[in-house]
N, C-alpha and C positions, 0 to 999 in steps of 0.2 A: 504494500500500500504506500503510495507516494506521500511524502510530507507536504503539508499545505504551503510551504514556502519554496517548493522545488521550482525549477525553471519552467517546466511545462505549465504549471498553474499560473505563473506570473505572465508568460507570453500569451497564453490563450484564455486568460481570465475574462477580459472584456473586449468586445469588438471595437474596431475603429469607428469614430463617428462618421456618418454619411451625410453629405450635403445634397440638397435637392438638385435635380437636373434642371436644365433650362426650361423644359416643358412644365415641370412642377412650379418653377418661379413664375412662368407666364400664367398658369392656372391660379396661383395665389394672387397675382396682380389683377387678373380679371375678376376674381371673386371680390377683392377689395374695391375695385372700381364699381361693381354692381351695388355693393353695400353703400358706398358713398352716394351714388346716384339715387338710391332709394331714400336715404336720409335727406337728401336735398329736396326731393319731391314732397316728402312729409313736412319739411319745414315750410316750403312754399304754400302747401295746403293750410297749414296753421296760420300763416300770415294772412292769407285770403279770408279765412274764417274770422280772424280778428277784425279785419277791415269791414267785412259785411256786418258783423255784430255791432260795431261802433256806428256805422251808418244807420242801422235799424234803430239803435238807441236814440239817435238824433230825431228820427221820424216819429217817435212815440208822442201821442197826444198828452195833454196835461193830466187827464184823468188816469191814464195808464201809468204815468210817472208817479202820481200820488199813490196808486195801488202798490207800486213797487217800493215806495218809500224813498224815492230819489228826488233830490232837488235839481233845479236847473244848473246849479253850480257843479253838482256831482256829474250830471250828464256831460257838460262841457269839458270838465276835467278829464273824463274818460275818452271823449270823442277827439280831443286834441292830441292824444298820444299817437305817435307814429305806429304803423302796423307791426313793426319788429319789437316794440316794447310791450311787455306783459302788463 
């Protein structure tokens, strides 16, 4: 039975690290590009929804504003925000 510190155990104990091939690098890059594109689309949809919501808030009549408990100052403060600001 060989000793745990013999040369065979040391040489063949762990395999060499393998680096991805160029095809794997391309696949990784394409997957990352797809994730980035998806995140960009979701962000654009969020911005559009904020813009629509703020315009609808401005269009509310006085009775609906009172029902929501919002003053004209609250409405204007929210509507003046740019679409990218929460």
